[in-house]
Backbone as a chain_set.jsonl record, in Angstrom:
{"seq": "MPALAGLESITNQDATAGLREALVKGSQVAVEALGKQDGFFGNAKVKIPLPESAQKVEKVMRQFGMGKQADELVLTLNRAAEAAVPEARTLLVDAVKKMSVQDAKAILTGGQDSATQYFKRTTSDQLRVKFLPIVKKATAKVKLAQKYDEYAGKGVKFGLVKKEDANLDNYVTQKALDGLFVMVAEEEAKIRQNPAAAASSVLKKVFGALKL", "coords": {"N": [[121.312, 113.762, 100.208], [119.757, 114.556, 102.677], [118.574, 112.106, 103.446], [120.483, 110.088, 103.702], [121.903, 111.358, 105.949], [119.985, 111.247, 107.674], [119.672, 108.589, 108.251], [122.068, 107.923, 109.382], [122.236, 107.582, 112.229], [120.795, 105.232, 112.535], [120.938, 101.736, 113.153], [122.103, 99.14, 110.874], [120.814, 96.889, 111.364], [118.194, 98.044, 112.263], [117.341, 99.5, 109.882], [117.244, 97.355, 108.023], [115.351, 95.624, 109.211], [113.164, 97.486, 109.266], [112.584, 98.174, 106.639], [112.019, 95.679, 105.708], [109.645, 95.083, 107.138], [108.201, 96.981, 106.232], [107.777, 96.218, 103.551], [106.543, 93.724, 103.85], [104.268, 94.239, 105.154], [103.038, 95.897, 103.185], [102.7, 94.381, 100.955], [101.016, 92.347, 102.028], [98.659, 93.918, 102.383], [98.289, 94.714, 99.78], [97.581, 92.173, 98.769], [95.411, 91.166, 100.054], [93.572, 93.213, 99.507], [93.228, 92.692, 96.657], [92.835, 89.994, 96.189], [90.173, 89.067, 96.383], [86.579, 89.086, 95.818], [85.66, 91.318, 93.351], [88.146, 92.416, 93.717], [90.1, 93.266, 91.757], [87.902, 93.608, 89.65], [86.387, 95.756, 90.476], [88.041, 97.738, 91.095], [89.177, 100.636, 89.488], [91.935, 101.243, 89.038], [93.329, 99.016, 88.664], [91.679, 97.127, 87.22], [91.057, 94.667, 84.768], [90.963, 94.891, 81.148], [89.919, 93.95, 78.2], [92.115, 92.343, 75.819], [94.24, 94.59, 73.927], [93.871, 94.61, 71.111], [91.507, 93.175, 70.865], [89.383, 94.746, 71.826], [88.565, 96.354, 69.898], [86.777, 95.039, 68.55], [85.107, 94.536, 70.568], [83.975, 97.076, 70.855], [82.337, 96.849, 68.405], [80.64, 94.757, 68.969], [79.151, 95.713, 70.83], [77.833, 97.743, 69.71], [76.023, 96.144, 68.391], [74.297, 95.346, 70.238], [75.218, 93.492, 71.864], [76.424, 93.676, 74.334], [76.269, 92.507, 76.886], [77.342, 90.102, 76.538], [80.046, 90.877, 76.29], [80.532, 92.05, 78.621], [80.454, 89.847, 80.422], [82.667, 88.425, 79.566], [84.872, 90.459, 80.217], [84.545, 90.262, 82.848], [85.151, 87.796, 83.838], [87.793, 87.712, 83.119], [89.043, 89.547, 85.147], [88.015, 88.006, 87.534], [89.472, 85.624, 87.126], [92.276, 86.706, 87.83], [91.731, 87.58, 90.426], [91.589, 85.259, 91.716], [94.177, 84.193, 91.563], [95.893, 86.004, 92.896], [95.859, 85.563, 95.891], [97.754, 83.505, 96.227], [100.066, 84.651, 96.006], [100.926, 85.48, 98.567], [102.976, 83.96, 100.367], [105.228, 83.82, 98.809], [105.857, 86.413, 98.277], [106.421, 87.282, 100.947], [108.749, 85.503, 101.353], [110.472, 86.4, 99.628], [111.075, 88.872, 100.861], [112.323, 88.29, 103.153], [114.803, 87.484, 102.151], [116.156, 89.616, 101.518], [119.108, 91.763, 101.606], [121.436, 93.56, 103.919], [122.494, 95.625, 102.628], [121.058, 95.728, 100.289], [118.636, 97.017, 101.505], [119.662, 99.551, 102.588], [120.045, 100.744, 100.191], [117.737, 100.855, 98.997], [116.23, 102.211, 100.934], [117.419, 104.825, 100.61], [116.664, 105.562, 97.979], [114.507, 106.229, 95.377], [111.087, 107.215, 95.649], [109.344, 104.739, 95.281], [111.258, 102.846, 95.325], [111.598, 100.691, 96.833], [109.378, 98.978, 95.898], [110.003, 98.71, 93.333], [112.445, 97.163, 93.448], [111.378, 94.83, 94.585], [109.623, 94.287, 92.534], [111.453, 93.641, 90.479], [112.935, 91.57, 91.376], [111.215, 89.432, 92.008], [109.088, 89.099, 90.072], [109.537, 87.069, 87.995], [109.561, 84.63, 89.433], [106.889, 84.761, 90.639], [105.289, 84.989, 88.552], [105.531, 82.412, 87.217], [104.354, 80.883, 89.294], [101.515, 82.025, 89.324], [100.478, 81.524, 86.861], [99.586, 78.778, 86.268], [97.594, 78.829, 88.222], [95.849, 80.639, 87.223], [95.343, 79.447, 84.798], [93.789, 77.239, 85.867], [91.754, 78.675, 86.62], [90.613, 80.013, 84.863], [89.856, 77.744, 83.269], [87.747, 76.715, 84.333], [85.906, 78.477, 84.227], [85.737, 78.361, 81.497], [86.859, 80.229, 79.975], [88.558, 80.543, 77.893], [86.978, 79.374, 75.741], [84.747, 81.164, 75.712], [86.289, 83.361, 74.889], [87.184, 82.805, 72.283], [84.609, 82.293, 70.981], [83.9, 84.916, 71.379], [86.05, 86.791, 70.192], [86.201, 85.499, 67.793], [84.696, 86.593, 65.872], [86.089, 88.783, 65.058], [88.68, 88.002, 64.152], [88.706, 87.033, 61.476], [88.412, 89.488, 60.191], [90.818, 90.403, 60.855], [90.977, 91.861, 63.059], [91.764, 91.186, 65.633], [94.625, 90.33, 67.138], [97.097, 87.53, 66.847], [98.749, 87.199, 69.019], [97.371, 87.952, 71.197], [95.624, 85.843, 71.721], [96.342, 84.216, 73.795], [94.979, 84.066, 76.516], [95.637, 83.275, 79.234], [98.215, 83.683, 79.636], [98.156, 86.703, 79.166], [96.387, 87.572, 81.387], [97.742, 86.764, 83.661], [99.86, 88.189, 83.602], [98.742, 90.847, 83.82], [97.801, 90.597, 86.279], [99.974, 90.467, 87.793], [100.85, 93.097, 87.263], [98.762, 94.505, 88.52], [99.115, 94.015, 91.2], [101.558, 95.1, 91.764], [101.17, 97.602, 91.751], [99.5, 98.086, 93.685], [101.077, 97.233, 95.777], [102.908, 99.369, 95.505], [101.385, 101.763, 96.308], [100.842, 101.108, 98.698], [103.626, 101.321, 99.786], [104.053, 104.178, 99.405], [102.352, 105.297, 101.012], [103.307, 104.479, 103.451], [105.834, 105.795, 103.557], [104.968, 108.518, 103.243], [103.649, 108.864, 105.55], [105.072, 108.135, 107.922], [104.548, 108.121, 110.974], [102.037, 107.003, 111.122], [102.298, 104.189, 110.97], [102.287, 100.976, 112.306], [104.427, 100.141, 113.587], [107.481, 100.752, 115.828], [110.086, 100.55, 114.64], [109.35, 101.198, 111.952], [108.611, 103.827, 112.112], [110.7, 104.854, 113.015], [112.739, 104.544, 110.812], [111.476, 105.447, 108.551], [110.75, 107.752, 109.156], [113.221, 109.033, 109.782], [114.147, 109.466, 107.065], [112.705, 111.6, 106.295], [113.689, 113.725, 107.393]], "CA": [[121.914, 113.792, 101.262], [119.251, 114.288, 103.815], [118.151, 110.84, 103.466], [121.606, 109.601, 104.107], [122.09, 111.984, 107.216], [118.902, 110.888, 108.854], [120.094, 107.095, 108.639], [123.574, 107.617, 110.058], [121.903, 107.269, 113.549], [120.01, 103.949, 112.454], [121.702, 100.617, 112.575], [121.987, 98.245, 109.74], [119.694, 96.054, 111.55], [116.958, 98.559, 112.084], [117.12, 99.781, 108.664], [116.742, 96.141, 107.243], [113.857, 95.365, 109.774], [112.157, 98.346, 108.941], [112.349, 97.992, 105.364], [111.306, 94.43, 105.628], [108.397, 95.14, 107.517], [107.144, 97.907, 104.989], [107.231, 95.382, 102.303], [105.505, 92.433, 104.074], [102.969, 95.012, 105.279], [102.618, 96.29, 101.868], [102.307, 93.095, 100.065], [99.695, 91.651, 102.712], [97.48, 94.849, 102.067], [97.795, 94.604, 98.418], [97.066, 90.933, 98.426], [94.029, 91.24, 100.681], [92.75, 93.981, 98.447], [93.078, 92.188, 95.148], [92.489, 88.463, 96.237], [88.699, 88.962, 96.743], [85.533, 89.394, 94.86], [85.763, 92.683, 92.843], [89.338, 93.219, 93.985], [90.246, 93.738, 90.291], [86.968, 94.304, 88.652], [85.838, 96.806, 91.261], [89.301, 98.796, 91.05], [89.54, 101.271, 88.283], [93.22, 101.3, 88.856], [93.959, 97.567, 88.238], [90.71, 96.477, 86.474], [91.714, 94.305, 83.46], [90.275, 94.991, 80.068], [90.17, 92.78, 77.093], [93.556, 92.675, 75.09], [93.912, 95.955, 73.162], [93.154, 94.478, 69.683], [90.004, 92.686, 71.099], [88.603, 96.054, 72.174], [88.074, 96.879, 68.571], [85.607, 93.87, 68.218], [84.081, 94.835, 71.7], [82.993, 98.24, 70.336], [81.317, 96.496, 67.493], [79.533, 94.042, 69.522], [78.299, 96.735, 71.801], [76.907, 98.558, 68.814], [74.931, 95.444, 67.86], [73.476, 94.823, 71.341], [75.864, 92.31, 72.869], [77.173, 94.158, 75.66], [76.199, 91.499, 78.019], [78.497, 89.001, 76.327], [81.131, 91.58, 76.557], [80.689, 92.307, 80.052], [80.87, 88.818, 81.145], [84.124, 88.154, 79.439], [85.735, 91.195, 81.063], [84.313, 89.631, 84.374], [85.877, 86.479, 84.001], [89.22, 88.075, 83.202], [89.249, 89.702, 86.424], [87.841, 86.983, 88.282], [90.61, 84.79, 87.173], [93.286, 87.402, 88.477], [91.405, 87.648, 91.867], [91.86, 83.766, 92.352], [95.551, 83.823, 91.533], [96.678, 86.772, 93.726], [96.088, 85.158, 97.205], [98.762, 82.353, 96.271], [101.398, 85.127, 96.075], [101.395, 85.961, 99.816], [104.121, 83.39, 100.877], [106.336, 83.932, 97.926], [106.186, 87.709, 98.654], [107.234, 87.318, 102.369], [109.99, 84.641, 101.361], [111.345, 87.26, 98.884], [111.662, 89.897, 101.641], [113.253, 87.519, 104.041], [116.126, 87.102, 101.502], [116.826, 91.101, 101.223], [120.335, 91.886, 102.436], [121.459, 95.066, 104.606], [123.1, 96.361, 101.426], [119.739, 96.093, 99.541], [117.882, 97.903, 102.434], [120.218, 100.717, 102.427], [120.175, 101.468, 98.882], [116.202, 101.225, 98.794], [115.811, 103.525, 101.783], [117.824, 106.099, 100.297], [116.508, 105.487, 96.733], [113.376, 106.747, 95.028], [109.794, 106.866, 96.455], [108.98, 103.741, 95.096], [112.245, 101.997, 95.035], [111.332, 99.278, 97.539], [108.427, 98.217, 95.187], [110.78, 98.531, 92.075], [113.362, 96.264, 94.031], [110.491, 93.656, 94.704], [109.201, 93.824, 91.086], [112.728, 93.267, 89.596], [113.539, 90.309, 92.071], [110.015, 88.523, 92.303], [108.371, 88.781, 89.005], [109.806, 85.61, 87.289], [108.828, 83.547, 90.36], [105.487, 85.099, 90.663], [104.631, 84.718, 87.029], [105.499, 80.84, 87.395], [103.341, 80.667, 90.184], [100.578, 82.543, 88.89], [100.061, 81.118, 85.536], [98.931, 77.365, 86.531], [96.462, 79.232, 88.949], [95.0, 81.409, 86.149], [94.963, 78.465, 83.91], [92.771, 76.439, 86.256], [90.674, 79.664, 87.044], [90.116, 80.411, 83.296], [89.286, 76.718, 82.572], [86.721, 76.497, 85.404], [84.74, 79.294, 83.606], [85.578, 78.119, 80.34], [87.313, 81.476, 79.47], [89.075, 80.429, 76.509], [85.957, 79.042, 75.074], [84.131, 82.34, 75.643], [86.845, 84.549, 74.229], [87.232, 82.238, 70.981], [83.37, 82.803, 70.493], [83.625, 86.485, 71.056], [86.921, 87.149, 69.357], [86.229, 84.931, 66.419], [84.087, 87.56, 65.028], [87.073, 89.864, 64.576], [89.683, 87.539, 63.514], [88.578, 87.041, 60.048], [88.605, 90.731, 59.648], [92.136, 90.841, 61.004], [91.08, 92.81, 64.488], [92.245, 90.423, 66.93], [96.141, 89.671, 66.937], [97.461, 86.417, 67.252], [99.372, 86.951, 70.458], [96.288, 88.283, 72.146], [94.695, 84.688, 71.84], [96.691, 83.455, 75.125], [94.646, 84.928, 77.653], [96.19, 82.978, 80.338], [99.585, 84.669, 79.933], [97.636, 87.982, 79.435], [95.677, 87.769, 82.728], [98.81, 86.581, 84.525], [100.655, 89.574, 83.543], [97.785, 91.972, 84.425], [97.563, 90.239, 87.787], [100.959, 90.966, 88.325], [101.0, 94.441, 87.302], [97.959, 95.121, 89.487], [99.72, 93.541, 92.489], [102.743, 96.15, 91.999], [100.521, 99.085, 91.612], [98.904, 98.205, 94.924], [102.058, 97.374, 96.619], [103.674, 100.916, 95.482], [100.421, 102.527, 96.777], [101.111, 101.115, 100.277], [104.931, 101.865, 100.105], [103.971, 105.449, 99.357], [101.461, 105.544, 102.389], [104.258, 104.48, 104.7], [106.848, 106.962, 103.358], [104.623, 109.834, 103.589], [103.227, 109.275, 106.97], [105.465, 106.946, 108.843], [103.923, 108.185, 112.291], [100.763, 106.127, 111.18], [102.663, 102.794, 110.712], [101.953, 100.676, 113.814], [105.716, 99.645, 114.206], [108.328, 102.02, 116.045], [110.963, 100.607, 113.752], [108.895, 101.814, 110.778], [108.511, 105.104, 112.491], [112.168, 105.204, 113.295], [113.367, 104.253, 109.702], [110.85, 106.199, 107.605], [110.726, 109.141, 109.813], [114.486, 109.685, 109.547], [114.169, 109.895, 105.72], [111.761, 112.938, 106.141], [114.435, 114.925, 108.063]], "C": [[121.221, 113.705, 102.513], [118.905, 112.775, 104.354], [119.29, 109.966, 104.323], [121.979, 110.146, 105.529], [121.102, 111.45, 108.034], [119.268, 109.372, 109.029], [121.369, 106.725, 109.273], [123.315, 106.963, 111.403], [121.253, 105.993, 113.599], [120.872, 102.883, 112.089], [121.473, 100.021, 111.332], [120.77, 97.284, 110.04], [118.489, 96.722, 111.641], [116.624, 98.998, 110.885], [116.465, 98.424, 107.861], [115.376, 95.901, 107.792], [112.946, 96.278, 109.426], [111.661, 98.168, 107.687], [111.499, 96.695, 105.012], [109.972, 94.318, 106.137], [107.402, 95.923, 106.713], [106.869, 97.103, 103.945], [106.475, 94.375, 102.544], [104.041, 93.299, 104.241], [102.166, 95.43, 104.03], [102.023, 95.339, 100.885], [100.83, 92.52, 100.65], [98.724, 92.511, 102.374], [97.157, 94.643, 100.799], [97.084, 93.3, 98.144], [95.619, 90.883, 98.859], [93.149, 92.132, 99.845], [92.353, 93.577, 97.177], [92.409, 90.844, 95.165], [91.043, 88.257, 96.883], [87.766, 89.257, 95.879], [85.508, 90.947, 94.438], [87.072, 93.211, 93.285], [90.13, 93.812, 92.791], [89.292, 94.375, 89.659], [86.344, 95.526, 89.3], [86.863, 98.08, 91.502], [89.571, 99.433, 89.794], [90.972, 101.401, 87.845], [93.717, 100.047, 88.455], [92.878, 96.625, 87.282], [91.208, 96.11, 85.058], [90.711, 94.21, 82.252], [90.542, 94.043, 79.247], [91.408, 93.463, 76.477], [93.032, 94.008, 74.207], [93.307, 95.665, 71.941], [91.88, 93.993, 69.825], [89.082, 93.794, 71.379], [87.958, 96.575, 71.01], [86.829, 96.088, 68.14], [84.53, 94.279, 69.524], [83.266, 95.942, 71.201], [82.104, 97.623, 69.334], [80.428, 95.653, 67.843], [78.595, 94.869, 70.335], [77.274, 97.447, 71.118], [75.729, 97.641, 68.476], [74.216, 94.647, 68.959], [73.915, 93.488, 72.071], [76.632, 92.707, 73.805], [77.169, 93.393, 76.566], [77.308, 90.65, 77.969], [79.973, 89.752, 76.522], [81.611, 91.886, 77.874], [81.071, 91.214, 80.741], [82.19, 88.262, 80.649], [84.934, 88.985, 80.206], [85.756, 90.736, 82.602], [85.086, 88.446, 84.588], [87.303, 86.923, 83.892], [89.662, 88.395, 84.439], [89.123, 88.738, 87.535], [89.077, 86.09, 88.445], [91.917, 85.256, 87.995], [92.832, 87.421, 90.015], [91.851, 86.347, 92.463], [93.282, 83.616, 92.41], [96.178, 84.621, 92.497], [97.017, 86.301, 95.143], [97.329, 84.211, 97.22], [100.075, 83.289, 96.296], [102.008, 85.674, 97.357], [102.759, 85.384, 100.391], [105.267, 83.802, 100.111], [106.7, 85.33, 98.183], [106.998, 87.853, 99.906], [108.351, 86.563, 102.294], [111.19, 85.617, 100.522], [111.987, 88.253, 99.772], [112.579, 89.422, 102.729], [114.561, 87.384, 103.468], [116.823, 88.617, 101.173], [118.015, 91.407, 102.015], [120.298, 93.375, 102.901], [121.911, 95.925, 103.595], [121.9, 96.74, 100.809], [118.866, 97.156, 100.336], [118.178, 99.232, 102.353], [120.049, 101.456, 101.294], [118.733, 101.788, 98.531], [115.871, 102.463, 99.486], [116.159, 104.73, 101.174], [117.592, 106.114, 98.698], [115.141, 106.317, 96.414], [112.117, 106.392, 95.945], [109.171, 105.684, 96.162], [109.994, 102.57, 94.69], [112.435, 100.701, 95.679], [110.353, 98.292, 96.359], [109.305, 97.922, 93.744], [111.801, 97.062, 92.36], [112.395, 94.802, 94.103], [110.018, 93.005, 93.204], [110.32, 93.056, 90.56], [113.205, 91.843, 90.292], [112.55, 89.142, 92.265], [109.132, 88.19, 91.191], [108.46, 87.503, 88.314], [108.984, 84.585, 88.057], [107.391, 83.787, 90.542], [104.538, 84.468, 89.39], [104.502, 83.143, 86.82], [104.516, 80.405, 88.184], [101.505, 80.868, 89.903], [99.706, 81.946, 87.914], [99.214, 79.819, 85.822], [97.645, 77.859, 87.279], [95.35, 80.079, 87.906], [94.726, 80.39, 85.372], [93.668, 77.774, 84.671], [91.446, 77.302, 86.668], [90.037, 79.79, 85.715], [89.331, 79.245, 82.717], [87.903, 76.219, 83.403], [85.704, 77.181, 84.66], [84.566, 79.297, 82.236], [86.094, 79.633, 79.499], [87.667, 81.382, 77.988], [87.916, 80.23, 75.452], [85.029, 80.244, 74.604], [84.815, 83.175, 74.817], [86.802, 83.871, 72.8], [85.867, 82.469, 70.292], [83.058, 84.214, 70.192], [84.539, 86.987, 70.114], [86.89, 86.662, 68.028], [85.648, 85.826, 65.464], [84.708, 88.508, 64.387], [88.325, 89.191, 64.042], [89.795, 87.264, 62.148], [88.652, 88.356, 59.262], [89.994, 91.436, 60.052], [92.209, 91.888, 62.503], [91.613, 92.386, 65.529], [93.747, 89.84, 66.532], [96.313, 88.314, 67.575], [97.837, 85.987, 68.669], [98.468, 87.424, 71.544], [95.245, 87.097, 72.512], [95.146, 84.311, 73.311], [96.339, 84.306, 75.988], [95.203, 84.462, 78.895], [97.372, 83.938, 80.76], [99.223, 86.119, 80.147], [97.169, 88.358, 80.723], [96.869, 87.405, 83.687], [99.608, 87.947, 84.405], [99.887, 90.926, 84.187], [97.692, 91.897, 85.755], [98.867, 90.74, 88.588], [101.26, 92.637, 88.491], [100.204, 95.152, 88.273], [98.421, 95.102, 90.821], [100.667, 94.691, 92.708], [102.161, 97.217, 92.101], [99.964, 99.0, 92.994], [99.932, 98.179, 96.052], [102.783, 98.827, 96.735], [102.718, 101.73, 96.058], [100.671, 102.379, 98.325], [102.522, 101.595, 100.801], [104.812, 103.456, 100.249], [103.548, 105.983, 100.688], [102.441, 105.675, 103.489], [105.374, 105.489, 104.879], [106.368, 108.24, 103.762], [104.03, 110.147, 104.839], [103.659, 107.866, 107.927], [104.88, 107.016, 110.515], [102.758, 107.314, 112.375], [101.0, 104.72, 110.926], [102.686, 102.304, 112.307], [103.429, 100.21, 114.459], [106.733, 100.982, 114.659], [109.491, 101.894, 115.285], [110.73, 101.31, 112.443], [109.033, 103.31, 111.046], [110.131, 105.795, 112.322], [112.898, 105.396, 111.921], [112.936, 105.407, 108.766], [111.202, 107.574, 107.991], [112.056, 109.747, 109.594], [114.612, 110.091, 107.957], [113.496, 111.243, 105.427], [112.521, 113.987, 106.77], [115.108, 115.772, 107.148]], "O": [[121.691, 113.028, 103.427], [118.986, 112.421, 105.53], [119.056, 109.326, 105.349], [122.39, 109.293, 106.315], [121.425, 111.18, 109.191], [119.096, 108.961, 110.176], [121.718, 105.598, 109.622], [123.966, 105.984, 111.767], [121.096, 105.541, 114.733], [121.499, 102.883, 111.03], [120.529, 100.473, 110.684], [119.926, 96.953, 109.207], [117.544, 96.121, 111.131], [115.413, 98.915, 110.681], [115.412, 98.454, 107.225], [114.373, 95.941, 107.08], [111.802, 95.857, 109.254], [110.453, 98.01, 107.511], [110.543, 96.658, 104.238], [109.183, 93.521, 105.629], [106.207, 95.685, 106.534], [105.781, 97.207, 103.378], [105.708, 93.98, 101.666], [102.997, 93.078, 103.628], [100.948, 95.332, 103.885], [101.041, 95.536, 100.169], [99.816, 92.307, 99.985], [97.707, 91.936, 101.985], [95.991, 94.406, 100.485], [96.108, 93.27, 97.395], [94.727, 90.581, 98.066], [92.025, 91.745, 99.524], [91.334, 93.986, 96.622], [91.557, 90.538, 94.331], [90.812, 87.417, 97.752], [88.241, 89.848, 94.909], [85.315, 91.765, 95.338], [87.204, 94.435, 93.263], [90.776, 94.846, 92.956], [89.481, 95.469, 89.127], [85.763, 96.313, 88.552], [86.537, 99.162, 91.99], [90.216, 98.782, 88.972], [91.307, 101.607, 86.679], [94.736, 100.121, 87.769], [93.229, 95.586, 86.724], [91.673, 96.941, 84.278], [89.71, 93.501, 82.358], [91.43, 93.24, 79.536], [91.713, 94.655, 76.532], [91.886, 94.344, 73.911], [92.314, 96.304, 71.593], [91.055, 94.318, 68.972], [87.9, 93.615, 71.083], [86.895, 97.191, 71.092], [85.972, 96.581, 67.407], [83.308, 94.3, 69.383], [82.042, 95.846, 71.106], [80.928, 97.959, 69.472], [79.378, 95.617, 67.201], [77.39, 94.64, 70.436], [76.174, 97.755, 71.578], [74.607, 98.112, 68.285], [73.657, 93.568, 68.765], [73.209, 92.675, 72.667], [77.597, 92.007, 74.113], [78.164, 93.466, 77.287], [78.082, 90.407, 78.895], [80.944, 89.098, 76.905], [82.791, 91.974, 78.215], [81.918, 91.339, 81.625], [82.812, 87.578, 81.462], [85.76, 88.42, 80.925], [86.713, 90.817, 83.373], [85.642, 88.261, 85.67], [88.057, 86.399, 84.712], [90.562, 87.728, 84.949], [90.001, 88.638, 88.392], [89.623, 85.828, 89.517], [92.553, 84.468, 88.694], [93.738, 87.252, 90.832], [92.413, 86.303, 93.557], [93.707, 82.898, 93.315], [97.102, 84.055, 93.082], [98.127, 86.501, 95.635], [97.938, 84.149, 98.288], [101.137, 82.743, 96.594], [103.13, 86.173, 97.444], [103.6, 86.161, 100.843], [106.285, 84.136, 100.718], [107.906, 85.531, 98.328], [108.079, 88.441, 99.934], [109.163, 86.827, 103.18], [112.407, 85.593, 100.706], [113.173, 88.551, 99.635], [113.503, 90.12, 103.147], [115.491, 87.166, 104.244], [117.922, 88.699, 100.625], [117.871, 91.284, 103.231], [119.497, 94.225, 102.511], [121.653, 97.116, 103.768], [121.607, 97.933, 100.733], [118.431, 98.128, 99.72], [117.318, 100.079, 102.113], [119.916, 102.68, 101.327], [118.455, 102.796, 97.881], [115.401, 103.482, 98.98], [115.356, 105.663, 101.152], [118.445, 106.759, 98.089], [114.744, 107.078, 97.297], [112.11, 105.497, 96.79], [108.226, 105.491, 96.927], [109.719, 101.614, 93.964], [113.181, 99.805, 95.283], [110.615, 97.126, 96.062], [109.158, 96.84, 93.174], [111.848, 96.107, 91.585], [112.849, 93.764, 93.622], [110.01, 91.838, 92.812], [110.155, 91.887, 90.213], [113.871, 91.068, 89.606], [112.943, 88.033, 92.627], [108.456, 87.162, 91.23], [107.423, 86.888, 88.067], [108.063, 83.892, 87.623], [106.695, 82.773, 90.589], [103.52, 83.776, 89.346], [103.49, 82.657, 86.315], [103.778, 79.513, 87.764], [100.579, 80.111, 90.191], [98.484, 81.842, 88.026], [98.021, 79.919, 85.539], [96.597, 77.296, 86.961], [94.126, 79.993, 88.004], [93.515, 80.369, 85.153], [92.584, 77.773, 84.087], [90.36, 76.806, 86.97], [88.82, 79.628, 85.631], [88.404, 79.408, 81.923], [87.154, 75.353, 82.952], [84.654, 76.587, 84.418], [83.667, 79.912, 81.662], [85.58, 79.951, 78.426], [87.145, 82.032, 77.082], [87.921, 80.874, 74.403], [84.614, 80.367, 73.452], [84.161, 83.795, 73.979], [86.234, 84.62, 72.006], [85.879, 82.816, 69.111], [82.36, 84.691, 69.297], [84.063, 87.622, 69.173], [87.468, 87.278, 67.133], [86.06, 85.844, 64.304], [84.253, 89.086, 63.4], [89.074, 89.945, 63.42], [90.906, 87.246, 61.619], [88.875, 88.435, 58.054], [90.318, 92.589, 59.765], [93.202, 92.491, 62.909], [91.965, 93.175, 66.407], [93.9, 88.97, 65.674], [95.781, 87.998, 68.639], [97.508, 84.991, 69.313], [98.797, 87.295, 72.723], [94.308, 87.211, 73.302], [94.211, 84.081, 74.078], [97.07, 85.233, 76.338], [95.27, 85.337, 79.758], [97.503, 84.663, 81.746], [99.748, 86.777, 81.044], [97.526, 89.441, 81.186], [96.755, 88.028, 84.743], [99.849, 88.618, 85.409], [100.406, 91.798, 84.884], [97.524, 92.902, 86.445], [98.86, 91.267, 89.701], [101.721, 93.244, 89.457], [100.618, 96.16, 88.844], [98.187, 96.044, 91.578], [100.614, 95.269, 93.794], [102.834, 98.031, 92.732], [99.982, 100.099, 93.547], [99.818, 98.865, 97.068], [103.153, 99.334, 97.794], [103.285, 102.744, 96.467], [100.7, 103.345, 99.087], [102.684, 102.124, 101.9], [105.437, 104.004, 101.157], [104.134, 106.842, 101.347], [102.505, 106.618, 104.278], [105.783, 105.938, 105.949], [107.031, 109.014, 104.453], [103.861, 111.292, 105.259], [102.972, 106.972, 108.421], [104.814, 105.984, 111.182], [102.407, 106.864, 113.465], [100.033, 104.003, 110.67], [102.998, 103.0, 113.274], [103.551, 99.955, 115.657], [106.777, 102.022, 114.002], [110.11, 102.942, 115.105], [111.628, 101.915, 111.857], [109.574, 104.004, 110.185], [110.546, 106.802, 111.75], [113.655, 106.362, 111.832], [113.741, 106.193, 108.266], [111.821, 108.378, 107.295], [112.098, 110.924, 109.235], [115.237, 111.121, 107.705], [113.743, 111.888, 104.408], [112.076, 115.134, 106.723], [115.731, 116.751, 107.558]]}, "num_chains": 1, "name": "protein.A"}
């Protein structure tokens, strides 16, 4: 109820503009943070590990002094994600522009990450379609599939590596999406918690009202 009461004095136009700006701001910061060298690899929150079943092989290989090969493989997974994320910028902004006034009001009076959840729900499929070919290009360039086959092949005959884990492009694409939304949610949380720090007076007005 406090959120609804705080928003009563704010016009639909302000509410929608404030939310759109918050999402654009959060998505741009997230893209910039992830779409660079070590954006994924250097961030423990989003760093992409080997597929779960392949991690069993990884442990064995490290025990036999093949840690360098394992490290290189993990690095290439993360580099592929870092190459894909910058391409999300335009799609994210376009998705924000399509948000309705009703959507904005519902999100502003929802949970702390309701904007991110809306974003995730309405853009994931489109982003996946855009990310996948970029990931494929990046993995092909560094011969990721070949490296993985050489690496995981040692575990396949023992039944350690699942067949579904063999499609690394899909795996990296999904992990890139997951990481992107983690970072967007972080930015949304920051704005909600401290609207006074936001550059826009609209953001201060809208998110400030929610804290009344």
